[in-house]
C-alpha positions as a Markdown table, in Angstrom:
| # | Residue | x | y | z |
|---|---|---|---|---|
| 1 | Unk | 110.7 | 82.1 | 116.1 |
| 2 | Unk | 108.3 | 79.4 | 117.4 |
| 3 | Unk | 107.0 | 81.7 | 120.1 |
| 4 | Unk | 106.4 | 84.6 | 117.6 |
| 5 | Unk | 104.3 | 82.2 | 115.4 |
| 6 | Unk | 102.2 | 81.1 | 118.3 |
| 7 | Unk | 101.5 | 84.7 | 119.6 |
| 8 | Unk | 100.7 | 85.7 | 116.0 |
| 9 | Unk | 98.2 | 82.7 | 115.6 |
| 10 | Unk | 96.8 | 83.5 | 119.2 |
| 11 | Unk | 96.2 | 87.2 | 118.2 |
| 12 | Unk | 94.7 | 86.3 | 114.8 |
| 13 | Unk | 92.3 | 83.9 | 116.5 |
| 14 | Unk | 91.2 | 86.5 | 118.9 |
| 15 | Unk | 90.6 | 89.1 | 116.0 |
| 16 | Unk | 88.9 | 86.3 | 114.0 |
| 17 | Unk | 86.5 | 85.9 | 117.0 |
| 18 | Unk | 85.9 | 89.5 | 117.6 |
| 19 | Unk | 85.2 | 90.3 | 113.8 |
| 20 | Unk | 83.4 | 87.0 | 113.3 |
| 21 | Unk | 85.3 | 86.3 | 110.4 |
| 22 | Unk | 86.9 | 82.7 | 110.7 |
| 23 | Unk | 89.0 | 83.1 | 107.6 |
| 24 | Unk | 91.2 | 85.4 | 109.2 |
| 25 | Unk | 92.6 | 82.7 | 111.6 |
| 26 | Unk | 92.1 | 79.8 | 109.2 |
| 27 | Unk | 94.2 | 81.3 | 106.4 |
| 28 | Unk | 97.0 | 82.3 | 108.8 |
| 29 | Unk | 97.0 | 78.8 | 110.2 |
| 30 | Unk | 97.0 | 77.3 | 106.7 |
| 31 | Unk | 100.0 | 79.6 | 106.0 |
| 32 | Unk | 102.0 | 78.4 | 109.1 |
| 33 | Unk | 101.2 | 74.6 | 108.4 |
| 34 | Unk | 102.2 | 74.7 | 104.8 |
| 35 | Unk | 105.4 | 76.6 | 105.8 |
| 36 | Unk | 106.4 | 74.0 | 108.4 |
| 37 | Unk | 105.6 | 71.0 | 106.1 |
| 38 | Unk | 107.4 | 72.7 | 103.1 |
| 39 | Unk | 110.6 | 73.2 | 105.2 |
| 40 | Unk | 110.5 | 69.8 | 106.6 |
| 41 | Unk | 110.3 | 68.3 | 103.1 |
| 42 | Unk | 112.9 | 70.5 | 101.7 |
| 43 | Unk | 115.3 | 69.9 | 104.4 |
| 44 | Unk | 114.6 | 66.2 | 104.3 |
| 45 | Unk | 115.4 | 66.0 | 100.6 |
| 46 | Unk | 118.7 | 67.8 | 101.1 |
| 47 | Unk | 119.6 | 65.9 | 104.2 |
| 48 | Unk | 118.9 | 62.4 | 102.4 |
| 49 | Unk | 120.9 | 63.6 | 99.3 |
| 50 | Unk | 123.8 | 64.7 | 101.5 |
| 51 | Unk | 124.1 | 61.2 | 103.1 |
| 52 | Unk | 123.9 | 59.7 | 99.7 |
| 53 | Unk | 126.5 | 61.9 | 98.4 |
| 54 | Unk | 128.9 | 60.9 | 101.2 |
| 55 | Unk | 128.2 | 57.4 | 100.7 |
| 56 | Unk | 129.0 | 57.8 | 97.0 |
| 57 | Unk | 132.4 | 59.4 | 97.9 |
| 58 | Unk | 133.2 | 56.4 | 100.0 |
| 59 | Unk | 132.9 | 58.2 | 103.4 |
| 60 | Unk | 131.0 | 55.8 | 105.5 |
| 61 | Unk | 128.3 | 57.8 | 107.6 |
| 62 | Unk | 128.0 | 55.1 | 110.3 |
| 63 | Unk | 131.7 | 54.6 | 110.9 |
| 64 | Unk | 132.9 | 57.8 | 112.5 |
| 65 | Unk | 136.5 | 56.5 | 112.3 |
| 66 | Unk | 136.5 | 56.9 | 108.5 |
| 67 | Unk | 136.0 | 60.6 | 109.1 |
| 68 | Unk | 139.5 | 60.8 | 110.7 |
| 69 | Unk | 140.9 | 59.5 | 107.5 |
| 70 | Unk | 139.3 | 62.0 | 105.3 |
| 71 | Unk | 142.0 | 64.5 | 105.7 |
| 72 | Unk | 144.7 | 62.1 | 105.1 |
| 73 | Unk | 143.0 | 60.7 | 102.0 |
| 74 | Unk | 142.5 | 64.1 | 100.4 |
| 75 | Unk | 144.6 | 63.4 | 97.5 |
| 76 | Unk | 142.8 | 60.1 | 96.7 |
| 77 | Unk | 139.4 | 61.9 | 96.9 |
| 78 | Unk | 140.4 | 64.3 | 94.3 |
| 79 | Unk | 142.0 | 61.9 | 92.0 |
| 80 | Unk | 139.0 | 59.3 | 92.4 |
| 81 | Unk | 136.5 | 62.1 | 92.2 |
| 82 | Unk | 133.0 | 61.1 | 91.3 |
| 83 | Unk | 131.3 | 63.9 | 89.8 |
| 84 | Unk | 127.9 | 62.2 | 89.7 |
| 85 | Unk | 127.9 | 62.1 | 93.5 |
| 86 | Unk | 128.4 | 65.9 | 93.7 |
| 87 | Unk | 126.2 | 66.6 | 90.9 |
| 88 | Unk | 123.3 | 64.6 | 92.6 |
| 89 | Unk | 124.0 | 66.6 | 95.8 |
| 90 | Unk | 123.8 | 69.8 | 93.9 |
| 91 | Unk | 120.6 | 68.6 | 92.2 |
| 92 | Unk | 119.0 | 67.6 | 95.4 |
| 93 | Unk | 120.1 | 71.1 | 97.0 |
| 94 | Unk | 118.4 | 72.7 | 93.9 |
| 95 | Unk | 115.1 | 70.8 | 94.2 |
| 96 | Unk | 115.1 | 71.5 | 98.0 |
| 97 | Unk | 115.5 | 75.1 | 97.4 |
| 98 | Unk | 112.9 | 75.2 | 94.5 |
| 99 | Unk | 110.5 | 73.4 | 97.0 |
| 100 | Unk | 111.3 | 76.0 | 99.8 |
| 101 | Unk | 110.7 | 78.8 | 97.3 |
| 102 | Unk | 107.4 | 77.6 | 96.0 |
| 103 | Unk | 106.2 | 76.8 | 99.5 |
| 104 | Unk | 107.0 | 80.0 | 100.9 |
| 105 | Unk | 105.1 | 81.9 | 98.1 |
| 106 | Unk | 102.0 | 79.6 | 98.7 |
| 107 | Unk | 102.4 | 80.2 | 102.6 |
| 108 | Unk | 102.7 | 84.0 | 102.0 |
| 109 | Unk | 99.5 | 83.8 | 99.7 |
| 110 | Unk | 97.4 | 82.5 | 102.5 |
| 111 | Unk | 98.9 | 85.0 | 105.0 |
| 112 | Unk | 97.9 | 87.8 | 102.5 |
| 113 | Unk | 94.5 | 86.4 | 102.4 |
| 114 | Unk | 94.1 | 86.6 | 106.1 |
| 115 | Unk | 95.5 | 90.1 | 106.2 |
| 116 | Unk | 93.2 | 91.3 | 103.5 |
| 117 | Unk | 90.2 | 89.9 | 105.4 |
| 118 | Unk | 91.6 | 91.7 | 108.6 |
| 119 | Unk | 91.9 | 94.8 | 106.6 |
| 120 | Unk | 88.4 | 94.6 | 105.4 |
| 121 | Unk | 86.9 | 93.8 | 108.7 |
| 122 | Unk | 88.8 | 96.4 | 110.8 |
| 123 | Unk | 88.7 | 99.1 | 108.1 |
| 124 | Unk | 92.7 | 99.5 | 108.4 |
| 125 | Unk | 94.2 | 99.4 | 105.0 |
| 126 | Unk | 97.8 | 98.9 | 106.3 |
| 127 | Unk | 96.8 | 95.2 | 106.9 |
| 128 | Unk | 96.3 | 94.9 | 103.2 |
| 129 | Unk | 99.5 | 96.8 | 102.5 |
| 130 | Unk | 101.4 | 94.3 | 104.9 |
| 131 | Unk | 99.9 | 91.3 | 103.1 |
| 132 | Unk | 101.1 | 92.7 | 99.8 |
| 133 | Unk | 104.6 | 93.1 | 101.0 |
| 134 | Unk | 104.7 | 89.8 | 102.7 |
| 135 | Unk | 103.7 | 88.0 | 99.3 |
| 136 | Unk | 106.2 | 90.3 | 97.3 |
| 137 | Unk | 108.9 | 89.4 | 99.8 |
| 138 | Unk | 108.2 | 85.8 | 99.1 |
| 139 | Unk | 108.5 | 86.2 | 95.3 |
| 140 | Unk | 111.7 | 88.2 | 95.4 |
| 141 | Unk | 114.6 | 85.9 | 96.5 |
| 142 | Unk | 117.4 | 88.4 | 97.1 |
| 143 | Unk | 115.7 | 91.3 | 99.0 |
| 144 | Unk | 112.6 | 89.4 | 100.0 |
| 145 | Unk | 113.6 | 88.8 | 103.6 |
| 146 | Unk | 113.9 | 92.5 | 104.2 |
| 147 | Unk | 110.6 | 93.2 | 102.4 |
| 148 | Unk | 108.9 | 90.4 | 104.6 |
| 149 | Unk | 110.5 | 91.9 | 107.7 |
| 150 | Unk | 109.0 | 95.4 | 106.6 |
| 151 | Unk | 105.7 | 93.6 | 106.1 |
| 152 | Unk | 105.6 | 92.2 | 109.6 |
| 153 | Unk | 106.5 | 95.7 | 111.1 |
| 154 | Unk | 103.6 | 97.2 | 109.1 |
| 155 | Unk | 101.1 | 94.5 | 110.3 |
| 156 | Unk | 102.4 | 95.3 | 113.9 |
| 157 | Unk | 101.9 | 99.1 | 113.3 |
| 158 | Unk | 98.3 | 98.2 | 112.0 |
| 159 | Unk | 97.5 | 96.2 | 115.0 |
| 160 | Unk | 98.2 | 99.3 | 117.2 |
| 161 | Unk | 95.7 | 101.3 | 115.1 |
| 162 | Unk | 92.7 | 99.0 | 115.9 |
| 163 | Unk | 90.4 | 101.0 | 118.0 |
| 164 | Unk | 88.5 | 99.5 | 120.9 |
| 165 | Unk | 85.0 | 99.5 | 120.3 |
| 166 | Unk | 82.9 | 101.8 | 122.6 |
| 167 | Unk | 80.2 | 100.4 | 124.6 |
| 168 | Unk | 76.7 | 100.9 | 123.2 |
| 169 | Unk | 74.2 | 103.2 | 124.8 |
| 170 | Unk | 72.3 | 100.3 | 125.9 |
| 171 | Unk | 75.4 | 98.7 | 127.8 |
| 172 | Unk | 76.2 | 101.9 | 129.4 |
| 173 | Unk | 72.6 | 102.2 | 130.6 |
| 174 | Unk | 72.6 | 98.8 | 131.9 |
| 175 | Unk | 76.0 | 99.1 | 133.6 |
| 176 | Unk | 77.8 | 96.7 | 131.3 |
| 177 | Unk | 80.3 | 99.1 | 130.0 |
| 178 | Unk | 83.9 | 97.9 | 130.2 |
| 179 | Unk | 85.5 | 98.7 | 133.5 |
| 180 | Unk | 82.2 | 98.6 | 135.4 |
| 181 | Unk | 81.9 | 95.9 | 137.9 |
| 182 | Unk | 78.4 | 96.7 | 139.0 |
| 183 | Unk | 75.4 | 95.6 | 137.2 |
| 184 | Unk | 72.5 | 98.0 | 137.3 |
| 185 | Unk | 68.9 | 96.4 | 137.8 |
| 186 | Unk | 66.1 | 98.5 | 136.7 |
């Protein structure tokens, strides 16, 4: 969902700032941008070809009244069937799905890079495992969504394993430890 993507980016931005590694956020942002642009291009290709195929089948997109006659003219549609219209629609559908597939692989590659950097900086190897599962899920079309879902679950578990840093001895002496509202002056 859109809210989940926004929250993921906000969280990764905070972790990138904490670990002083901008690649964590930047690679995740590239991943999201590539996925959005790729989906828009793929859906656009499919939509344009669908409208073109409807026009080739003599169904006027602009005139809604023609849509009511489609049921009555089923016999003429099948006798005057134009195979090129359907083949162009199937070809565009295939191209749109290939674009979507390639874009998802590239997108998950950047998300994997982000997870690997987070794994290196945080010392939690589960982020690296989640990144690998996300990339494998993008490559495998049939069970890929399940693997991507498992990858995101592992990333969530890894987020809960991050330990809050303990304040340094100097911060404790100066009263700057977290939870302390008082500042000590020596």
